[in-house]
N, C-alpha and C positions, 0 to 999 in steps of 0.2 A: 171425627174420623180417626180411628185408631189403627195404626199399622202394626202388624205382628212381625217381629224380627226373629232371626235365628242367631244364636250365640256363635261368634267366630272361633271361640276358644274351645268350648266343650261340645258344641253342636246341638244344644238344647233348643227346641223349636217352639214357636208361637209365644214369644215373650212380648208383653204389652208395655212394660215399664222401662226404666232407664238402666236397670241392672239385671244380670242373669240370676235367677233364683237358685240355679244349680252351683255356679262357681263364683258368684259375686263380681263378674266382669262388668265394668262401666260401659254402657252402650249409649250414652248421651249423644255423642258425636254421630254415631250411626243413625240414631233416631232423628236427629236434626237434618242430616243429609237426605234421609228418605222422605222428609216432609217438603223438601224443595220441589218446586214445579220443574218439569222437564223443559229444557231450552230447545227451541226449534232450531234444527240445523238447516242452514240455507244451502241450496244447491248452487254450484258455481255456474255463473252465466256464460254462455257460449259467445265467442266473438263472432259477430255477424260478418257477412261478406263485405259490406261497405266499410266496416271498421278496419278490417284487414287491408282493404285497398288503400285507405287513408294512411295507415301505418307504413305500408310499402312505399307510397308516394313520398311521404315525409323522409323516409330513409334514403330514397334515391336523390332527393333534393339536397340533403346533407352531404351525401357522397359526392355529388357534382360540385358543390361549393368547396369542399375540401380539396378536390382535385384541381379545380381552377385556381384556387388561392395558392396552392403549392407551386404552380407554374408562374404565377404573377410575382411571388415574393421569394423566389429561389435566388441564392447568391450567385452572381455571375462568375466569381473566381472558382466556385466549385464545379462549374461546367468545364472550364479549361484547365483543371488541375492535372498536373503531370506528376508521376511518381518516379523518382530516380532510384533505381536499385543498383548499388555498386556491384561491380564485377567481382564475383567470389574468387578468392585465391585458394587453389587446391594444392596442397603440398603432399607430394607422393614421395615417400622415402625410397631412396635408391640404395643399392648395395654399397656404394662408395660413401654413403652418409654414415658417420660413426654413430654408434648407439649412445643414447643418453644415459649417463650414469647417475645413480641416486646418491651423489655426494653433495654436501652442502657447499654453496658458493662462498668464497672468501670475500669479505668486505674489501672494497677498493680503498687502499690507504693513500692519503695524499702524500705527494713527494715532499721530503724534508731535507734540510741542510743542517749539519752540525758545525758550529762555529769553531774555527781553528785559530791558532796563535797568529796574531798580526792581522786578522780579519776586521773589517768594519762594514757597515751596511752598503756603502758604495762599491767596495770590492766584491762583496758577495753578489750584489745585484748584477754587476758586469759579468761575473763568472756564469751566472745562471741565465741572464737575459741578453747578454751581448753589450757591445760598446754603445755608450750613450744612454743606457737605461738609467733611470733615476732611482735613488735609494728609497724614494717615497713609495715605490711599488712594494718593497719589503714591508714597510710600515702598514700599508693597506692590507696586505695578506696576513700580517701579524699585529693585531691591534694592541697587544700587550707591550709593544715597543714605543708607543706614544709617550712622549715626555722623557724618554731615556735613550734616544737614538744614538747618542755617542757613548753609551755605557753598556755595551754588550760584553758578555763574558765567554771565555773559551768553554766549549762543551754544551752551550745552549743549543736547542734544536728549534729551527724555524720552519714554517711552511714555505714551500717554493711558490713565489707569486705567479700569476698568469701573465706571462711576458707579452702577450698580445696587447695588453693595455698600454704598453710603452709607446706604441705606434702613434 
């Protein structure tokens, strides 16, 4: 059984070999494909009514099981959950409110004390924190004083201690 082909390149008709006599195009692959037998195409089968009913029944059973299990295994604290929403604070500017200026804020500088002639830590602490305050408050506020509490010099600058610690 010999199949006659048409050349896809030049259009020469009724070629019986593996190459076109007009343009020498190789037709081997086209020749082999044309010798294959045709494959039967199957028509899709229709779902019958009873199959559709079974699918629907299984779906409903699954839906029911899912619904029941969600009620059985639900967390009790999620049922009684309360959401606390804080009261919003609304700030409405009034005419008496000064306008905000676009000036950079200055860094807060700690309070300092400059040593004067005749000062010692006890005198400085009493001046700054009151009667009965211990000189150790000055050392706590100024760690560089440890080991030289009796050797302070005129002109040194110390941080003022938090006098509430004396109480």
